[in-house]
C-alpha positions in Angstrom: 14.8 11.6 30.3 17.5 9.3 29.1 19.6 9.9 25.8 18.5 8.9 22.5 21.3 6.6 22.4 20.2 4.6 25.3 16.5 4.6 24.0 18.1 2.9 20.7 19.8 0.2 22.4 16.5 -1.7 22.8 16.6 -2.5 19.1 20.0 -4.3 19.3 18.6 -7.6 20.0 16.1 -7.7 17.1 16.3 -11.0 15.1 15.5 -9.1 11.7 17.9 -6.8 10.4 15.6 -3.9 10.0 16.3 -0.2 9.8 15.8 0.0 13.5 18.3 -2.8 14.3 20.9 -1.5 11.5 20.9 2.1 13.0 21.1 0.9 16.7 23.9 -1.5 15.8 25.8 1.4 13.9 25.2 3.8 16.8 26.7 1.3 19.3 29.9 0.8 17.0 30.5 4.4 16.1 32.6 5.9 19.1 32.0 9.5 17.6 28.2 9.2 17.9 26.8 11.9 20.2 25.8 9.1 22.9 24.6 11.6 25.7 22.6 13.7 23.2 18.7 14.3 23.6 18.7 17.0 20.9 17.3 16.2 17.6 19.1 18.9 15.8 22.3 17.5 16.9 21.7 13.9 16.3 20.2 14.8 12.8 23.4 17.0 11.9 25.5 14.0 12.8 23.5 11.5 10.7 23.6 13.9 7.6 27.3 14.0 7.4 27.7 10.1 8.6 24.6 8.1 7.4 25.5 4.5 7.6 22.8 3.6 5.1 20.5 5.3 2.7 17.3 5.1 4.8 19.1 5.9 8.0 17.6 9.7 8.2 14.1 8.5 7.6 14.4 5.7 10.1 15.9 8.3 12.6 12.9 10.7 12.0 10.4 7.9 12.9 12.4 6.6 15.9 12.9 10.2 17.4 9.2 10.7 17.2 8.4 7.4 19.1 11.3 8.6 21.7 9.7 11.9 22.2 6.5 10.0 23.1 7.9 7.4 25.1 10.5 9.6 26.9 8.8 12.9 26.7 
């Protein structure tokens, strides 16, 4: 299973600036993001302290569910 960060990199090429792309771009640029993590709790805690935009946490919850289905 690859990390959540690697799963998210698929959204960087989106033409529309939706929550998925915005979160993926931020993760890519944030050098402190836990890029090797697969843990919901670890990533969620990081986002709670460093949320880049208001809907980032709800976008993360949605995307993490998809990640589990596809990568699980």
